[in-house]
N, C-alpha and C positions, 0 to 999 in steps of 0.2 A: 566475606564481608568487605565492603569498601568504606574506608573512613572518610571523613570530611576532607582531611588533608590530601588523601590520594585522589579524591573526586576533583578537588580544586586544581591539582596538578594536571589531571587528565583534561579538564576543561580549558586550562591554559594552553595545552597543546592544540585543542580545537581552535581556540581563538588565534593562535599563532599561524595555523594553517590558513584560515580565512584572511588574516592580515597580510600574508605573504603574496596574495593575489592582487593587492592594491598596488598601483604604480608608485605610489608614495606611501609605504607602510607607516602605520601609527606606532607610537611608543607605547608598548603594553606592559603592565605589571600583572603579576598573578592575582586573579580576583580573590577577594576576601570573603565572599558570601555567595549563596545560590542566587540571590536577587541580582548581584553584580554580574554573575555569569550570563544570566538571561538577557539583561539590559545590554551588556557589551556585545554579545553575539548578534543581537538584532541590529545594533548600530553598525557593526561591521558589514552585515548583509546589506543594509541600506546604502552604505558607502560603495560597496561593490556594484550594486545595481545602478547607482547614480553615475559612477565612473563609466560603466558600460554605455549608458545613455549619452553622456557627454562626448565620449569617444566616437560614437556612431550617430552623431547628430544628423548626418545627411541620409541616413537610412530611411527609406519609405516603403510602403506596401508594394510599390511598383519597382523598387530598386533602381530608380532612375539616375541617381547621382553618386552611388557608392563607388569609389575608385578601385577597390580590390575585394578580396574575399573577406567575408565577415567571420570573426572568430569569437569564441567564448572559452577561455582556457584552452583545453586540448581539442575542443570541437571546432570544426570548420564547416561553414554553410554556403550554399549557393542556391539561388532561386530566381524566378521571374515574377510574374504578377501574383499578388496575394499569397505567396508561398505555396501555391497549388502544386508546384513541382519541387518542394523543399528537399534538398539533398544534404544529408548530414554525414560527416566523416569524423570519427573520433572513437574513443574507447567505449566498450560495452559497460553498462551498469552491472551486468552479470559477470560471473567468473566462469566463462566457458573455456574449454580446452582450446577451441579454435573459433573465436568470435567471427572470423571472416566467413565461416561456413553458414552462418545464419543471417537471414535478411531481417532488418529492423525498420519499422515504420513508426516515426514519432508523431505524436498528436498533442493537442492542447490540454488534455487531461486523461486520467485513466478511463473515465466514462466515455470520453470521445473515442478512445481506442477500442473498447469492447463494443460500443454502439456501431462504429463503422465496420468492425469485423463481422458482427452477427447480421447486420443488414446486408452486407456484401455477400454473405454466404447464401442468400436466396438465389443468386445467379448460378450457383453450382449444386445446391441441394434445396430445391424449391419445396420439398416436403420431407421433414425429418423430425425425429424425436430428440429433445435435449434433456438429458438426465441431470438433475440438480441435487447436490448434496444438501442435507439439512444445515441450516445456518448460513447459507450462501447470501451474499450481499443483497439486501432487499431491493436496492435500486436496479441491480442487474435483473432480478426476477421481474420487477415492474416493467423494465424495458422489453423483456421477452413477451410478457403478457400483453403489453399495449401496442408494440410496434413490430416485433419480429415474429409475426403470426405464422410464418412458414415453419417455425420451430415449435413443435408441440411439447409443452412443458410437462415433464414427468418427475414429480418430486420423489426423492429417494428417502428411505429411513436410515439406510446405512451405506450400501455399496451398489455398484452397477450389477453385481451378481443377483440382485433381487429380480431383475427383469427376465422374463421367461426366455429361454434360449431359442424358442421358435419364432420370435419376432424377426421379421425379414427386412424391415425398412432401414433407412439410414439412421445412425445414432451418433449423437454428439454428447460428450460428457463435459459439463461445467465443473471443473475441479477448482474449488474456491478455497483460498487460504483462510477465509473467515469461518470455515467449518469447525465444529467441535473435534477434539482429538479422536474420539471414538469413531466418528464418521470418516475422518481423514485416513486413519489407520485401516479401517474396514475396507475402504476403496483400494488401498495398496495391497491388501491381501486377496483381492479378487483375481482369480486365475481365468485366463481366456475371456476377457471382458467383452469381446465382439463389438468394438467401437470403431467408428469411421473417422472420428476427429476428437481430440481433447483440447478444450480451451481452458488453460490453467491461469487463473488470476493469482498472481504471486504477490500482490500488493502488501499483504500483512507479514510476509517473510522478508528478512534481510536478503538483499540480492545475492549474497554469498552463502545463503542458508543450505545446509545439508538436506533439508526437506525438498528443496527445489531439485537437487540432484537425484534424490530418491524417486520423485515423480517422473523425471526424465528417464531414469533407468527402467522404471516400470513401463512407460510407454514405448521405450526402445525395445524392451524384451518382447512386448506383444505387437510390435511393428505398427504402432498407432501414430499417425501424424499429429503434431502438437504445435499449438501457438500459445506463447506466453504473453499475457496482457498485464499491464502494470500501471499504477499511478506512482510517479516518482516524487510526488509532493510529500509523501509520508516519511519513509525511512531513509531516503537517498540524499538528504540535504542537511545532515547533522542537526536535525530538529528545527530547521529554520523555515520550512515551507518556502523555499527560495523562489519558486514560481510554479504555476500550474503546468504540468508536463506529464505525458503518458506515452506508452509505446506498445507495440505488438511485435513480438519476435517469432518469426517462422523458423522453427528448429529443423535443421537439415536432417533428413531421414532417407537413406538410400534404399531401405527395404520397409515400405509401409503400405497400408491398404489404399491410401490415396497416393497415386504416383506423383513423381516430382513435378510433372507438368501441371497437374491439378492443383498442387500446393502453390505453384507459381501463379496460376490463374486466380486463386483465392487472394494472394497478396496483391495482384494487379487490380482486382475488383475492390479490395479495401482501399488502395491508393485513390481509386476513382471516388469512392464514397467519402474519404477524407476531403478531397477537393470539392465535391459537390455540397457537402454539409458545412464547409468552412471550418474544419476541425484541425487544421495544420498547426504544428507547434510554433512557438515563438523562440527565436534564437536567444533572446535575453533571459529565458527561463531555464537555460542549461547551467547548472552549477559549475563554475569554472574549476573547482577543486576536485572534481571527479576524475578518477584515473590515476591519481598519485598513490604511492605506497602508503603514505601517511593517512590519506583519506580512508583507504580500506582498513587499515589497522585501527583507526579511531572509530569507524563505523562498527566494526566487529566488537570493540570494547563497549560501545554504547549499547548495542543490542544485547550483549551478554549481561550487562548490568540491569537492563530492563527485565530480561527473563528471570534473573535471580530474584529481583524484587517481586516479580509476578508470582513465582512459586511460593515465596514467603507470605504474600497477601492471600493467596488461595488457601494455604494451610490455616492462617488465622481466621479468615472468614468462615471456613468450614466448621470450625469449633465455636466461633462466637456468634454466628448468624444462622443457626439452624432454622429452617423454615422460611428464610428470606432469600435463598440462593436460587439463581436461574442457571447460569453456566460459569464455572470456574476454570474449565479446562478446554479452552479453545486451542486449536493446533498451533496458532501463532504465539500464544502466551503474552500478548500485548495488553489485553484488558480482560476484565471480568464483568459479569452483569448481575444485578440485584433485582429482586422482584418485590414490588410494593405489595402490602397485604390485600389492598382492594384493587379492582380493575380501574385503570386510569386511561384517559385519552392522551394524545401527544402533548397538549398544552400542560396538563397536570403533571405528567412525568418530567417535562422540561422544568417546571417550577420547583419540583422536589430537588432536581439536580442543582438548580440555581441556589435554593435555600441551603443545601448542604455546603456548597462552595463558599457562600457568603459567611456562614457561621464559622467554618474552619479558617477562612482567610482572616476573620476578626481575631482568631487565636494565633495568627502569625504563621499558619501552615500553608505550604505551596500547593494548594488545590484550586484550580480555576474552572469556571464554567466555560467549556470550549468543546466544540466538536473535534473529531479526528483523534489522532494518537501520535506517539513518537516525539512529543515535545520534551523540553527540559523541565517541565513541571507536570504534576499530575492533573488530570482533567476529568470532569464528570459531565455527562449529557444524557438526554433521553435516548432510548434505543428501542426499535421495534423488532420484536422476535416473531418472525412469521410462523415458525413451527408452533409456538404456543399461542400465537395471535394475541400477544400482550405487549403493552408498552412498559419497558423496564428502564433502569438507570445503569449506565455503563461507566465504569471507573477505569480510565486509561492509565497505565503504569508508566512512570518515567524512570530515568537512570539516575535518580538522586542517591546520595549516600545511604547505605543500608539502614543505619539506625534512624536517620531522619524519615525515610519512607516508612519504616516500621511504625514510627510514631504517627504518621499520617494515616496509615491503614488502621491502626487501633482507634484513632479518633473517628474515622469513617464508621467503623463498626459500632462504636459507642453511640454516635449520632443516629445511626440507622436503627439501632435496637429500640430507640425511643420514637424518633420522628418517622421512621419508615413504616411504623405500624398504624399511622393515622388513617 
């Protein structure tokens, strides 16, 4: 368990890290409350962004007047017109043994990364099956169904082993960190999966997560080429959503079913797609504090606290909300979902989430009506479960002090036991 005092000390370290990247650091005292942590952190982020803008006032989309190389912390950029040829040099967000062996393409968001990758794949695999684990991100599934029609969507119930071994066409696995734990573990137990490519959306895992290494070990064992796609807006900016940023990392594989030249061809086609769709990353959106030892240490501590609170929430909900549970055990452990008694549309589910947050906020509890996850506060929002075809309510777990979040989770359960049955 983490006490309020320990939490405030940890958050003071996060604030000091952000402050150290200002050219003129502010005088900071240790925050005295959760509210002060959140307010001060967003103020520092705004100051960092403003300083970047003031320093790079001559920077334009055509880079006509910039006198030298553009930098954001440890990242260095060069480009010509509209960032179509954006070149980024700097540390990897991931903890690879040899980052230089893997090619990274940065984009303006996580969806921009996976969209460019899947649409570019049509040039190399014009007719393929894409196997999708249950619980995969709904907008990725929508993208495949609507625009990546060269990929035939094959929903899975558990693992790639479900597909008959006699299938002879090209097969891609979308390995999504949004999947429930059972489906995620089931896929990793699949022996000889006969896949031509794995697209691994790591967004919901910390970039240093052991689960990422487990998936890479699995694909390496079966010699499957792998591309990691990610939104860096979630867990990679200390809860700030510093800027919209995504990436695709083509993992080096010297022995895989797609040879090195084909993987390079896929990366080249993706770069072309990023250029043509206008999805290049913005240099201002790279958090300048990435790559430091303190950043990695504090990120790991944040995610550990979130996971600890998530396990406690799941246990409490399992006993207090029998009959209202949708999914408590996602592989990522960042949020849980609750199922209203009656079938709702998106607007109605969103209203329940808003009402929940309004009532708890009036009681002084840090639960806010907000999409996404990884904040310094708890968040509730509507959630569409494609497997159940139901609109649910998602509770995103923060890294608040253990006893405080326990109080919030208990209040959510009490509210839901009355209001969620309407």
